[in-house]
Wavefront OBJ file of the C-alpha trace (Angstrom):
o trace
v -15.006 -40.862 16.583
v -17.354 -43.777 15.786
v -17.579 -45.962 18.949
v -15.945 -49.385 18.758
v -19.042 -51.125 20.227
v -21.298 -50.151 17.345
v -22.175 -52.684 14.659
v -20.438 -52.534 11.264
v -23.641 -51.216 9.683
v -23.955 -48.496 12.337
v -20.301 -47.592 11.843
v -20.821 -47.330 8.101
v -23.943 -45.227 8.574
v -22.127 -42.822 10.883
v -19.177 -42.664 8.518
v -21.441 -41.820 5.581
v -22.985 -38.974 7.597
v -19.544 -37.563 8.383
v -18.434 -37.936 4.782
v -21.604 -36.254 3.521
v -21.043 -33.242 5.813
v -17.396 -32.966 4.844
v -18.093 -33.355 1.130
v -20.827 -30.725 1.315
v -18.395 -28.262 2.894
v -15.651 -29.268 0.485
v -17.878 -28.736 -2.561
v -18.918 -25.315 -1.257
v -15.247 -24.564 -0.587
v -14.369 -25.522 -4.175
v -16.968 -23.045 -5.412
v -15.392 -20.364 -3.237
v -11.942 -21.274 -4.526
v -13.173 -20.746 -8.076
v -14.743 -17.395 -7.151
v -11.607 -15.187 -7.421
v -11.053 -15.995 -11.100
v -14.742 -15.840 -11.974
v -15.152 -12.521 -10.188
v -12.076 -11.079 -11.873
v -13.608 -12.011 -15.220
v -16.762 -10.120 -14.194
v -14.669 -7.181 -13.034
v -12.825 -7.140 -16.361
v -16.139 -7.093 -18.240
v -17.430 -4.237 -16.063
v -14.155 -2.372 -16.466
v -14.436 -2.642 -20.233
v -17.946 -1.182 -20.041
v -16.606 1.790 -18.089
v -13.617 2.274 -20.351
v -15.781 2.060 -23.457
v -18.081 4.672 -21.955
v -15.081 6.918 -21.325
v -13.831 6.341 -24.869
v -17.246 7.208 -26.259
v -17.406 10.369 -24.134
v -14.011 11.496 -25.411
v -14.963 10.753 -29.003
v -18.122 12.831 -28.576
v -15.922 15.725 -27.492
v -13.825 15.459 -30.654
v -15.362 17.372 -33.587
v -15.621 15.451 -36.816
v -13.175 17.906 -38.389
v -10.270 16.334 -36.438
v -10.511 13.444 -38.892
v -9.161 15.642 -41.670
v -5.540 15.024 -40.651
v -6.120 11.267 -40.661
v -8.431 10.904 -43.673
v -6.861 13.586 -45.821
v -7.955 17.076 -46.810
v -9.969 15.931 -49.822
v -12.657 14.326 -47.631
v -15.821 16.448 -47.391
v -16.142 16.578 -43.595
v -17.947 19.922 -43.672
v -20.874 18.341 -45.491
v -21.099 15.573 -42.877
v -20.995 18.131 -40.076
v -23.841 20.112 -41.644
v -25.845 16.884 -41.912
v -25.654 16.406 -38.114
v -22.545 14.207 -37.787
v -20.694 16.654 -35.546
v -18.364 14.360 -33.573
v -16.132 11.366 -34.212
v -18.572 9.284 -32.141
v -21.435 10.279 -34.463
v -19.503 8.901 -37.422
v -18.597 5.664 -35.636
v -22.108 4.915 -34.405
v -23.943 5.782 -37.624
v -24.794 2.929 -40.017
v -23.097 3.242 -43.393
v -26.402 3.797 -45.187
v -27.023 6.957 -43.117
v -23.670 8.374 -44.195
v -24.344 7.366 -47.792
v -27.578 9.363 -47.791
v -25.775 12.652 -47.142
v -25.810 14.685 -50.364
v -22.341 15.070 -51.803
v -20.865 12.137 -49.845
v -19.903 9.081 -51.872
v -18.909 5.526 -50.878
v -15.194 6.375 -50.960
v -15.679 9.285 -48.555
v -17.724 7.079 -46.226
v -15.014 4.409 -46.253
v -12.197 6.885 -45.599
v -14.080 8.726 -42.854
v -15.067 5.557 -41.017
v -11.513 4.196 -41.274
v -10.147 7.449 -39.861
v -12.713 7.436 -37.043
v -11.785 3.866 -36.114
v -8.089 4.784 -36.034
v -8.820 7.672 -33.658
v -10.997 5.409 -31.505
v -8.197 2.834 -31.204
v -5.756 5.527 -30.093
v -8.197 6.932 -27.530
v -8.873 3.405 -26.226
v -5.130 2.933 -25.789
v -4.820 6.158 -23.820
v -7.812 5.663 -21.499
v -6.958 4.879 -17.890
v -9.970 4.222 -15.721
v -10.180 6.001 -12.366
v -12.972 5.886 -9.840
v -14.533 9.304 -9.345
v -16.181 9.628 -5.906
v -17.491 13.072 -6.842
v -19.388 11.739 -9.866
v -20.673 8.347 -8.780
v -22.751 6.258 -11.136
v -24.241 2.778 -11.206
v -21.497 1.349 -13.445
v -18.695 2.477 -11.120
v -20.625 1.238 -8.086
v -21.090 -2.154 -9.718
v -17.336 -2.430 -10.319
v -16.696 -1.512 -6.679
v -19.107 -4.258 -5.602
v -17.346 -6.847 -7.749
v -13.925 -5.762 -6.418
v -15.217 -6.015 -2.842
v -16.331 -9.553 -3.653
v -12.887 -10.271 -5.140
v -11.215 -9.184 -1.889
v -13.565 -11.410 0.117
v -12.964 -14.322 -2.253
v -9.187 -13.889 -2.051
v -9.324 -13.886 1.756
v -11.494 -17.016 1.865
v -9.388 -18.803 -0.742
v -6.198 -18.308 1.266
v -7.631 -20.366 4.136
v -9.750 -22.811 2.134
v -6.987 -23.863 -0.235
v -5.111 -25.540 2.620
v -8.304 -27.128 3.987
v -9.319 -28.628 0.650
v -5.824 -29.941 -0.050
v -5.790 -31.581 3.388
v -9.320 -33.011 3.169
v -9.165 -34.574 -0.301
v -6.890 -37.552 0.545
v -8.687 -38.069 3.871
v -12.057 -38.374 2.130
v -10.622 -40.865 -0.357
v -9.263 -42.990 2.491
v -12.337 -42.670 4.730
v -14.828 -43.678 2.023
v -14.054 -47.328 2.774
v -15.459 -46.810 6.286
v -18.820 -45.871 4.771
v -19.163 -49.318 3.195
v -19.498 -52.037 5.875
v -19.075 -54.828 3.327
v -15.800 -53.376 2.078
v -14.648 -52.907 5.663
v -15.591 -56.502 6.533
v -13.397 -57.919 3.768
v -10.489 -55.493 4.241
v -7.215 -56.218 5.953
v -6.797 -54.835 9.460
v -4.324 -52.197 8.288
v -6.799 -50.917 5.664
v -9.573 -50.771 8.263
v -7.375 -48.854 10.698
v -6.300 -46.441 7.980
v -9.931 -45.759 6.979
v -11.038 -45.245 10.589
v -8.062 -42.966 11.284
v -8.930 -40.815 8.256
v -12.569 -40.745 9.391
v -11.505 -39.608 12.869
v -9.494 -36.752 11.346
v -12.500 -35.666 9.306
v -14.673 -35.733 12.425
v -12.091 -33.558 14.190
v -12.174 -31.050 11.329
v -15.964 -30.854 11.593
v -15.826 -30.499 15.374
v -13.227 -27.734 15.114
v -15.728 -25.639 13.152
v -13.201 -23.396 11.386
v -13.846 -24.884 7.953
v -17.593 -24.424 8.280
v -17.143 -20.894 9.647
v -14.840 -19.897 6.789
v -17.272 -21.256 4.205
v -20.316 -19.634 5.816
v -18.516 -16.300 6.190
v -17.134 -16.431 2.664
v -20.297 -17.266 0.744
v -22.159 -13.963 1.231
v -18.933 -11.978 0.811
v -18.345 -13.240 -2.737
v -21.786 -12.047 -3.859
v -21.520 -8.444 -5.138
v -25.225 -7.924 -4.401
v -24.604 -8.017 -0.644
v -22.756 -4.677 -0.622
v -24.610 -1.384 -0.290
v -23.537 1.521 -2.513
v -22.986 3.753 0.524
v -20.659 1.222 2.164
v -18.786 0.626 -1.078
v -18.045 4.294 -1.674
v -17.212 4.885 1.971
v -14.766 2.002 1.754
v -13.250 3.390 -1.405
v -12.795 6.875 0.034
v -11.076 5.410 3.098
v -8.995 2.802 1.293
v -8.644 3.819 -2.334
v -5.145 2.338 -2.522
v -6.427 -1.067 -1.393
v -9.321 -1.062 -3.863
v -7.070 -0.004 -6.720
v -4.555 -2.662 -5.752
v -7.287 -5.259 -6.329
v -8.237 -3.508 -9.572
v -4.634 -3.803 -10.748
v -4.930 -7.617 -10.536
v -7.782 -7.608 -13.057
v -6.475 -8.529 -16.499
v -6.656 -5.783 -19.081
v -7.054 -3.037 -16.507
v -4.576 -0.902 -18.372
v -2.168 -0.760 -15.459
v 0.965 -1.165 -17.530
v 2.322 -3.782 -15.151
v 4.038 -5.797 -17.860
v 5.936 -3.071 -19.682
v 9.691 -2.621 -19.496
v 9.470 0.282 -17.056
v 7.295 -1.673 -14.600
v 9.910 -4.443 -14.710
v 12.702 -1.964 -14.057
v 14.142 -2.473 -17.566
v 15.651 -5.829 -16.599
v 16.638 -8.002 -19.585
v 13.890 -10.253 -20.967
v 15.547 -13.558 -20.068
v 16.307 -12.350 -16.555
v 12.699 -11.139 -16.186
v 11.397 -14.590 -17.117
v 13.581 -16.252 -14.487
v 12.366 -13.855 -11.799
v 8.709 -14.159 -12.827
v 8.979 -17.941 -12.522
v 9.856 -17.539 -8.841
v 6.907 -18.710 -6.760
v 5.588 -16.056 -4.338
v 3.570 -17.313 -1.338
v 1.347 -14.492 -0.043
v -0.640 -16.558 2.476
v 0.942 -14.620 5.384
v 0.243 -11.281 3.701
v -3.066 -9.481 4.319
v -2.610 -6.836 1.593
v -3.118 -7.186 -2.162
v 0.052 -6.626 -4.147
v 0.038 -4.696 -7.380
v 1.766 -6.394 -10.282
v 4.982 -4.413 -10.027
v 5.086 -5.000 -6.255
v 4.772 -8.759 -6.698
v 7.596 -8.614 -9.240
v 9.716 -6.609 -6.768
v 9.194 -9.278 -4.113
v 9.997 -12.063 -6.594
v 13.133 -10.195 -7.651
v 14.284 -9.880 -4.036
v 13.659 -13.567 -3.333
v 15.378 -14.704 -6.517
v 18.445 -12.484 -6.139
v 18.789 -12.968 -2.342
v 21.006 -9.877 -1.921
v 19.770 -6.837 -3.776
v 18.738 -3.162 -3.732
v 15.111 -2.139 -4.253
v 15.321 1.485 -5.363
v 11.730 2.326 -6.299
v 10.690 5.958 -6.293
v 9.017 7.018 -3.051
v 5.349 6.204 -2.783
v 5.559 2.907 -4.676
v 5.456 0.714 -1.577
v 8.985 -0.499 -0.933
v 7.902 -1.419 2.605
v 5.059 -3.669 1.463
v 7.377 -5.363 -1.046
v 9.901 -6.104 1.701
v 7.097 -7.417 3.933
v 5.949 -9.629 1.056
v 9.406 -11.206 1.018
v 9.233 -11.744 4.796
v 5.740 -13.244 4.477
v 6.885 -15.587 1.711
v 9.855 -16.801 3.732
v 7.644 -17.221 6.810
v 5.201 -19.314 4.798
v 7.989 -21.766 3.898
v 9.199 -22.104 7.485
v 11.579 -19.208 8.176
v 11.061 -17.361 11.480
v 13.192 -14.262 12.036
v 13.406 -11.062 10.014
v 15.296 -7.915 10.993
v 14.706 -4.364 9.753
v 17.289 -1.612 10.317
v 16.025 1.886 9.627
v 16.206 5.531 10.748
v 14.474 6.168 14.071
v 11.958 8.401 12.320
v 10.415 5.511 10.363
v 10.639 2.728 12.935
v 7.023 3.175 13.998
v 5.888 3.022 10.393
v 7.578 -0.360 10.012
v 5.891 -1.692 13.145
v 2.486 -0.375 12.047
v 2.833 -1.603 8.457
v 3.942 -5.070 9.609
v 0.867 -5.428 11.814
v -1.440 -3.940 9.184
v -0.309 -5.827 6.092
v 0.843 -9.218 7.402
v 0.206 -11.851 10.037
v 3.811 -11.559 11.241
v 4.453 -10.283 14.762
v 6.248 -6.903 14.960
v 8.915 -6.342 17.650
v 10.438 -2.953 18.518
v 14.152 -3.418 19.318
v 14.673 0.173 20.376
v 14.625 2.067 23.629
v 14.883 0.836 27.206
v 12.882 -2.317 26.539
v 14.955 -3.503 23.562
v 16.619 -6.422 25.368
v 13.286 -7.845 26.574
v 11.799 -7.364 23.099
v 14.864 -8.981 21.533
v 14.511 -12.127 23.634
v 10.814 -12.306 22.781
v 11.681 -12.034 19.082
v 14.233 -14.837 19.405
v 11.580 -17.059 21.011
v 8.548 -16.180 18.918
v 9.962 -15.014 15.597
v 8.515 -12.235 13.468
v 9.754 -8.877 12.204
v 12.150 -7.085 14.548
v 12.662 -3.384 13.829
v 15.666 -1.496 15.149
v 17.486 1.716 14.269
v 20.919 2.352 12.792
v 22.169 3.753 16.089
v 20.683 0.926 18.197
v 21.879 -2.001 16.081
v 25.398 -2.110 17.540
v 24.010 -1.872 21.094
v 21.732 -4.890 20.821
v 22.701 -7.977 22.880
v 25.116 -10.290 21.109
v 22.555 -13.100 21.019
v 20.213 -10.826 19.041
v 22.889 -9.430 16.705
v 24.185 -12.922 15.984
v 20.765 -14.539 15.514
v 20.103 -16.533 12.370
v 18.177 -13.954 10.301
v 16.270 -15.129 7.238
v 16.106 -11.613 5.806
v 17.866 -8.394 6.790
v 16.131 -5.276 5.458
v 18.091 -2.015 5.517
v 15.721 0.902 4.914
v 17.082 4.231 3.663
v 20.193 2.254 2.752
v 22.014 5.356 1.527
v 22.601 6.033 5.262
v 25.451 3.469 5.049
v 27.108 4.907 1.930
v 30.236 5.699 3.986
v 31.774 2.347 5.029
v 33.980 4.018 7.667
v 31.125 5.096 9.949
v 30.068 3.082 12.998
v 26.544 2.585 11.666
v 27.904 1.218 8.369
v 30.189 -1.197 10.167
v 27.325 -2.431 12.345
v 25.195 -3.018 9.255
v 28.081 -4.798 7.511
v 28.400 -7.169 10.468
v 24.667 -7.873 10.355
v 24.864 -8.567 6.622
v 27.505 -11.196 7.254
v 25.139 -13.194 9.446
v 22.000 -12.909 7.302
v 20.762 -15.455 4.790
v 19.252 -12.758 2.565
v 19.660 -8.971 2.467
v 17.443 -6.309 0.938
v 18.492 -2.650 0.764
v 15.732 -0.064 0.290
v 16.413 3.433 -1.004
v 14.384 5.890 -3.049
v 17.457 7.885 -4.038
v 18.129 7.330 -7.757
v 21.469 5.532 -7.839
v 22.191 6.312 -11.486
v 23.004 9.835 -10.314
v 25.442 8.649 -7.624
v 27.583 5.900 -9.091
v 30.288 5.878 -6.415
v 27.731 5.657 -3.600
v 25.960 2.942 -5.540
v 29.187 0.972 -5.902
v 29.659 1.136 -2.129
v 26.159 -0.185 -1.453
v 26.554 -2.978 -3.997
v 29.863 -3.992 -2.438
v 28.029 -4.891 0.792
v 25.808 -7.268 -1.158
v 27.596 -8.531 -4.261
v 31.264 -7.487 -4.402
v 31.799 -9.105 -7.803
v 29.022 -6.995 -9.321
v 30.391 -3.858 -7.608
v 33.725 -4.290 -9.375
v 31.920 -4.222 -12.729
v 29.806 -1.114 -12.113
v 30.672 1.207 -14.982
v 30.055 4.973 -14.726
v 29.664 5.016 -18.511
v 26.385 3.103 -18.142
v 25.011 5.855 -15.885
v 26.097 8.541 -18.342
v 24.273 6.677 -21.116
v 20.969 7.082 -19.249
v 18.741 5.526 -16.599
v 17.493 2.651 -18.766
v 20.996 1.599 -19.807
v 22.228 1.842 -16.222
v 19.369 -0.251 -14.816
v 19.813 -2.963 -17.405
v 23.543 -3.108 -16.658
v 23.051 -3.490 -12.886
v 19.882 -5.626 -13.064
v 21.400 -8.460 -10.974
v 21.519 -6.191 -7.917
v 19.315 -3.118 -8.483
v 15.626 -2.703 -9.323
v 13.984 0.714 -9.653
v 10.567 1.789 -10.965
v 9.081 5.298 -11.174
v 5.563 6.450 -10.300
v 4.666 7.440 -13.839
v 5.513 3.944 -15.053
v 3.425 1.874 -12.636
v 0.752 4.025 -10.981
v -1.299 4.676 -14.103
v -4.325 2.824 -12.697
v -4.450 4.721 -9.410
v -6.194 7.907 -8.379
v -3.781 10.780 -8.323
v -3.499 10.874 -4.527
v -1.738 8.519 -2.135
v -1.924 9.331 1.567
v 0.632 8.142 4.111
v 0.543 8.432 7.890
v 4.178 9.069 8.851
v 4.297 8.227 12.559
v 7.374 9.256 14.548
v 8.537 8.642 18.098
v 9.158 11.704 20.249
v 12.835 12.394 20.893
v 13.934 12.798 24.547
v 13.863 16.588 24.139
v 10.434 16.361 22.522
v 9.160 14.215 25.392
v 10.345 16.724 27.987
v 8.754 19.625 26.108
v 5.565 17.641 25.690
v 5.344 16.658 29.365
v 5.870 20.299 30.391
v 3.116 21.399 28.014
v 0.678 18.821 29.396
v 1.466 19.805 32.987
v 0.805 23.451 32.166
v -2.378 22.532 30.248
v -0.996 24.294 27.161
v -2.695 22.528 24.271
v -0.975 24.657 21.609
v 2.443 23.788 23.037
v 1.460 20.107 23.128
v 0.692 20.197 19.409
v 4.088 21.775 18.612
v 6.288 19.710 20.943
v 7.489 17.363 18.174
v 8.552 20.282 15.962
v 10.520 22.706 18.118
v 14.169 22.301 17.159
v 16.445 20.759 14.556
v 16.589 17.427 16.415
v 12.810 17.142 16.814
v 11.246 13.933 15.543
v 8.907 15.436 12.971
v 11.547 17.756 11.570
v 13.917 14.821 11.095
v 11.205 12.971 9.158
v 10.447 16.084 7.104
v 14.119 16.449 6.175
v 14.179 12.864 4.911
v 11.124 13.530 2.757
v 12.776 16.695 1.443
v 16.062 14.941 0.648
v 14.322 12.311 -1.436
v 12.097 14.904 -3.112
v 15.185 16.916 -4.027
v 16.818 13.857 -5.592
v 13.720 13.279 -7.716
v 13.348 17.021 -8.459
v 9.853 17.134 -6.992
v 8.074 20.177 -5.632
v 6.745 20.136 -2.072
v 4.129 22.176 -0.238
v 4.225 22.062 3.582
v 1.179 23.014 5.655
v 1.127 23.807 9.370
v -1.222 25.693 11.656
v 1.767 27.206 13.449
v 3.878 30.011 12.018
v 6.781 29.006 14.290
v 6.909 25.559 12.680
v 7.087 27.094 9.213
v 9.817 29.525 10.249
v 11.812 26.582 11.618
v 11.335 24.854 8.234
v 12.720 27.922 6.484
v 15.875 27.846 8.610
v 16.409 24.099 8.298
v 15.476 23.545 4.629
v 17.222 26.611 3.241
v 17.340 27.842 -0.342
v 14.727 25.440 -1.672
v 12.040 27.427 0.190
v 10.293 29.929 -2.085
v 8.370 31.632 0.709
v 5.681 31.398 3.383
v 1.976 32.024 2.872
v 0.388 33.314 6.087
v -2.845 34.996 6.998
v -1.139 38.391 6.805
v 0.056 37.905 3.222
v -2.383 39.642 0.835
v -3.966 37.487 -1.916
v -1.956 39.026 -4.808
v 1.304 38.239 -3.036
v 0.094 34.707 -2.294
v -0.489 34.109 -5.979
v 2.888 35.620 -6.784
v 4.553 33.117 -4.432
v 2.644 30.258 -6.080
v 3.715 31.461 -9.528
v 7.363 31.689 -8.431
v 7.093 28.219 -6.915
v 5.602 26.794 -10.112
v 8.123 28.508 -12.365
v 11.211 27.351 -10.457
v 12.993 24.541 -12.252
v 13.268 21.260 -10.355
v 12.890 20.919 -6.614
v 11.218 23.737 -4.675
v 9.358 24.105 -1.368
v 6.389 26.307 -0.558
v 5.358 26.770 3.089
v 1.877 27.754 4.158
v -0.300 28.109 7.194
v -2.992 25.523 6.652
v -5.958 27.859 6.795
v -4.307 30.638 4.778
v -3.047 28.517 1.898
v -5.704 25.846 2.147
v -8.277 27.797 0.152
v -8.382 30.030 -2.887
v -5.094 29.108 -4.578
v -4.009 26.316 -6.886
v -0.660 24.606 -6.418
v -0.744 21.910 -9.103
v 3.038 22.171 -9.460
v 3.409 20.410 -6.102
v 3.401 16.614 -6.193
v 4.175 16.192 -2.475
v 2.017 17.601 0.319
v 3.192 17.487 3.950
v 0.848 18.178 6.860
v 3.060 18.922 9.864
v 0.346 18.204 12.439
v -3.245 16.923 12.358
v -6.042 19.484 12.332
v -9.167 19.367 14.468
v -11.372 19.230 11.389
v -10.494 16.765 8.610
v -12.110 19.168 6.139
v -9.288 21.660 6.774
v -6.727 19.019 5.783
v -8.798 17.980 2.767
v -8.988 21.575 1.542
v -5.232 21.996 1.886
v -4.538 18.759 -0.011
v -7.002 19.826 -2.694
v -4.755 22.796 -3.544
v -2.409 20.310 -5.230
v -4.760 17.374 -5.868
v -6.956 18.959 -8.532
v -7.487 19.189 -12.272
v -4.247 20.036 -14.027
v -2.064 17.899 -11.747
v 0.230 15.779 -13.922
v 1.792 13.577 -11.223
v 0.503 11.373 -8.460
v 0.230 13.478 -5.323
v 1.981 12.037 -2.267
v 0.407 13.228 0.988
v 2.408 12.777 4.200
v 0.722 13.335 7.547
v 3.410 13.766 10.218
v 2.076 12.227 13.437
v 3.798 11.740 16.796
v 3.181 8.544 18.750
v 2.143 8.867 22.407
v 1.070 12.461 21.974
v -1.930 14.679 21.365
v -1.722 13.688 17.682
v -3.163 10.271 18.515
v -6.087 11.886 20.312
v -6.807 14.286 17.434
v -6.758 11.392 14.962
v -9.245 9.584 17.208
v -11.465 12.669 17.137
v -11.174 12.858 13.327
v -12.135 9.214 12.939
v -15.017 9.381 15.403
v -13.405 6.911 17.801
v -13.499 6.931 21.589
v -10.600 8.804 23.121
v -7.809 6.525 24.369
v -9.576 3.537 22.816
v -6.403 1.503 22.321
v -5.220 2.256 25.830
v -8.448 1.039 27.388
v -8.807 -2.008 25.192
v -5.683 -3.525 26.771
v -3.306 -2.959 29.644
v -0.748 -0.343 28.759
v 2.651 -1.474 27.476
v 4.274 0.765 30.070
v 2.486 -1.086 32.882
v 3.810 -4.410 31.621
v 7.374 -3.089 31.753
v 7.253 -1.060 34.957
v 4.800 -1.719 37.782
v 5.015 1.944 38.803
v 3.535 3.078 35.497
v -0.060 4.241 35.412
v -2.414 1.542 34.141
v -4.891 3.466 32.015
v -7.126 0.415 31.600
v -8.762 1.273 34.938
v -10.857 4.208 36.178
v -11.610 5.723 32.791
v -12.796 9.317 33.327
v -16.425 9.814 32.298
v -15.525 13.294 31.032
v -13.776 11.758 28.020
v -17.192 10.824 26.619
v -18.941 14.037 27.660
v -20.101 15.601 24.396
v -20.926 18.855 26.195
v -17.183 19.472 26.532
v -15.252 20.664 23.488
v -12.955 18.264 21.657
v -9.974 20.312 22.823
v -11.026 20.047 26.479
v -11.547 16.301 26.276
v -8.239 15.742 24.470
v -6.374 17.672 27.153
v -8.105 15.630 29.883
v -7.232 12.399 28.055
v -3.542 13.232 27.810
v -3.325 14.334 31.430
v -4.965 11.076 32.459
v -2.691 9.006 30.212
v 0.385 10.589 31.799
v -1.029 10.126 35.314
v -1.344 13.842 36.040
v -5.026 13.722 37.077
l 1 2 3 4 5 6 7 8 9 10 11 12 13 14 15 16 17 18 19 20 21 22 23 24 25 26 27 28 29 30 31 32 33 34 35 36 37 38 39 40 41 42 43 44 45 46 47 48 49 50 51 52 53 54 55 56 57 58 59 60 61 62 63 64 65 66 67 68 69 70 71 72 73 74 75 76 77 78 79 80 81 82 83 84 85 86 87 88 89 90 91 92 93 94 95 96 97 98 99 100 101 102 103 104 105 106 107 108 109 110 111 112 113 114 115 116 117 118 119 120 121 122 123 124 125 126 127 128 129 130 131 132 133 134 135 136 137 138 139 140 141 142 143 144 145 146 147 148 149 150 151 152 153 154 155 156 157 158 159 160 161 162 163 164 165 166 167 168 169 170 171 172 173 174 175 176 177 178 179 180 181 182 183 184 185 186 187 188 189 190 191 192 193 194 195 196 197 198 199 200 201 202 203 204 205 206 207 208 209 210 211 212 213 214 215 216 217 218 219 220 221 222 223 224 225 226 227 228 229 230 231 232 233 234 235 236 237 238 239 240 241 242 243 244 245 246 247 248 249 250 251 252 253 254 255 256 257 258 259 260 261 262 263 264 265 266 267 268 269 270 271 272 273 274 275 276 277 278 279 280 281 282 283 284 285 286 287 288 289 290 291 292 293 294 295 296 297 298 299 300 301 302 303 304 305 306 307 308 309 310 311 312 313 314 315 316 317 318 319 320 321 322 323 324 325 326 327 328 329 330 331 332 333 334 335 336 337 338 339 340 341 342 343 344 345 346 347 348 349 350 351 352 353 354 355 356 357 358 359 360 361 362 363 364 365 366 367 368 369 370 371 372 373 374 375 376 377 378 379 380 381 382 383 384 385 386 387 388 389 390 391 392 393 394 395 396 397 398 399 400 401 402 403 404 405 406 407 408 409 410 411 412 413 414 415 416 417 418 419 420 421 422 423 424 425 426 427 428 429 430 431 432 433 434 435 436 437 438 439 440 441 442 443 444 445 446 447 448 449 450 451 452 453 454 455 456 457 458 459 460 461 462 463 464 465 466 467 468 469 470 471 472 473 474 475 476 477 478 479 480 481 482 483 484 485 486 487 488 489 490 491 492 493 494 495 496 497 498 499 500 501 502 503 504 505 506 507 508 509 510 511 512 513 514 515 516 517 518 519 520 521 522 523 524 525 526 527 528 529 530 531 532 533 534 535 536 537 538 539 540 541 542 543 544 545 546 547 548 549 550 551 552 553 554 555 556 557 558 559 560 561 562 563 564 565 566 567 568 569 570 571 572 573 574 575 576 577 578 579 580 581 582 583 584 585 586 587 588 589 590 591 592 593 594 595 596 597 598 599 600 601 602 603 604 605 606 607 608 609 610 611 612 613 614 615 616 617 618 619 620 621 622 623 624 625 626 627 628 629 630 631 632 633 634 635 636 637 638 639 640 641 642 643 644 645 646 647 648 649 650 651 652 653 654 655 656 657 658 659 660 661 662 663 664 665 666 667 668 669 670 671 672 673 674 675 676 677 678 679 680 681 682 683 684 685 686 687 688 689 690 691 692 693 694 695 696 697 698 699 700 701 702 703 704 705 706 707 708 709 710 711 712 713 714 715 716 717 718 719 720 721 722 723 724 725 726 727
């Protein structure tokens, strides 16, 4: 702060210097705040260039003779074709005088042909959906990627700078008096003190350095020229969903976010009320697609509702958006109840997509974690079976939002898990049920779920609405139920969405895994989470299958191990068409694929990853499950490519089943080129914090883990033995 012993002129001079520095940063911050909209305008322009190029390419593929049905059979298209106008694009791009010069073509023919060509062009334009193509990269696509990267950087900077600028503006106005010693001399004491206090706050902001750092970091990021093509495409390949989420926020991107289906067929007036709900995403680190933002707004507006989106549409991120919004306005505690198989996913997604702290209220450490959650706030994640066993102080905590994932698990109100959830609902300010099971097919179950949330609405649920069709049903139950399907809202995305489905080893899995590590049996280690019907990965696979069956989707399951596939056959049952193994001859493999494709509705095809990963096409499958990670990512990519290829009509959902605290983590590290046990050596182990007898892997890291002369398999085995304290 300016020293009290300085003269008024010195004080004013120092104040002007502070104000100049602050105003310089503020003006640069204002430029950054304007960048998101300006960059989105640039992205829209670039997108239109790409879409127009795609339209032109399609019109060049259409022979001029297709115009006959539009222009009428009397038009002499054959003469135009002989004159060199062979495609619809040729007709559109040619000046009228060139068409007029063609012998036998009069002004009326020219007018009718051009009108027909324009009508076809409008229809093609309407149908075009832009998709990035990493296999056919060009400068125009790369430029759009660069602009979208700048948009993401601008959005991130704007989130922080908006609060700074809003805070600084009144301080600058008040402190300006301190920069004028004459004005200060003739001011009342209270006005002087107020000006000096504002000046001191501005000095503190400068000294803190965060504003300057945010501005300096943000300025190069919002310039598309700073991104290299290699980095842009690498980023897209690794995070296509994130890039396309930003693309979906660009106006006119053709994402279909504002159609009835994307809004879940809610009535127009109701939609307007929901859309007017303010959504604060400052605590969210992910970009929401339009339909996801609407889902979050719906949940906030309705307070107690069911989000029933088809799987793969991001119900988790929508629920986290609600948590982030409530946190931004001062709420602290959020509780998620889910099956044990998806608890880890919730913890990972919370940390990845928000600034909220995740807390695992499950296992031996649940009471300690529960007390930490009560103190610190954040997103607590527990399981259906654990909920009733939590300490009373945790169960009775004031929860801003209760999220019940896979809510159809509580369809029977007489079960213990349902009663525990009902008790939790009673103490929550807001409740959000998540389920991908289409409720219009299960009216009685739906009525039960609604009764937990809005009993008055449940009494008015009419089975006739469900019989009338999905749209009628959704409009009738709009106050409590929102559902969107992939085909309605994922039109702007590439046709592949990959999900890492992490699971926690069951007690039996852990015992089998520990035995395998002790015996140095790497193959047994890789199969430990998929040995019996209660195994963690099999439980997660069954959940995927149940939802796929409800949506009548076809699934292909890949595993290296024949035993895992045979277990799938026993557990899944009649939906399985057959197993493709290395011993199955190619003709029989194709026969199995044909039977799989021809079966109506839900079907499952099992395959060893190397046998079915090459040479066959399985476009009928829209869900791909990889039971365990492979040593080479290319093997997984080839398997996925059996379904994700030309001719696929639905978005392909890829699920990688991965077991926490197992060899799967090490293989993923190998795939990603990371150091083995990186996370364990970057911090003291969680186990050590809980139990002093646990091995602290942050010390004495074996040099062999980085020895490239050893095979990946050898190093992974050494890493797991070290992690478990066996070496």
